[in-house]
N, C-alpha and C positions, 0 to 999 in steps of 0.2 A: 717617342712613337703614341702618335693621338686614338682617345677611343672611338670604336665605331659606335655612329650610331646606331640603334636597335628600334625606333619608333621616334614619329614627329608626333607633336602638339601644337595643333595651330589653333587662331582665334578668329572668328569673326565681331568682335567690338565692333569697328569700326562700322559695318553696314550697318547694324544693329540701332548705331549710335545717329547714323543719318538719317535712317527710319523715323526712328523719335526724335529731331533734329534738337540735339541734344552736343554741344562742345564737350572735350577733352577732363572740363574742369568741370565745368556740371556732374560727369558720373562719376568722376572723384573723391569729389565732398559726397556726396548719395551713398559710397562704399568705403569711404574715412581713408583715401591712399591720398595718396599727392599723385597731381597732373602727369609729375615724369612716370613712374609706373603704370599711370594706362598709357601714357604713347608705348612704354615699352612690352606690354601684353600686346598693341594691336601691331607692334612689327614681328612678335613670337619670337623675343628675346629675354621673356622671363613667361616663367609657367605658375601660374596667381596657384592655391593655395586652396584645397577643395569649398574650404568655407567663404574664401574671396572671387569663389568661379561660382560658389551659389549666391551670394550677394550681388554681381554683376547681372544671373539668368534675374534675379530677384525685383531690378530695374523694367531690365525689361522684358518681363511677366512673361517669358517663356521656358522651356526647362535649357538646365546645361548642356543637352548635345547638343541645343539648336546656334550653341556661339561656340561652344570648342571641339575640339576635334582628337581623335587620339588615333591615331594610325600604326599600324607597324614599317619597320623598311628590312629590308634580307630578304636574301633567297630562301625560297619557301621550301630546302629541306635544310638548313639551316635553323625556320623558325616548328618545325615541326617536327626537330627533338629539341626545346627548349619547352613545349609543350608541357604539361604537365598534366601525368593521368589519375583521375579518381582509385 
């Protein structure tokens, strides 16, 4: 049985690339990855490492949160049970 997704990770790299008139290859070269990696990131099929996310944000000179979003998925009551108390 497949695992149920509890979270969703999305990027808006393609939007930022368009704003900067940058190709996928140009971005890939700037952050040291392949063009295929950028394609997978833009299609939300690959989650970047924190270092790669930081490097991409640096290229566009914006905070990581402007490019990448992380949201929880699930029923509210299920999510409440998962919260860790201090």
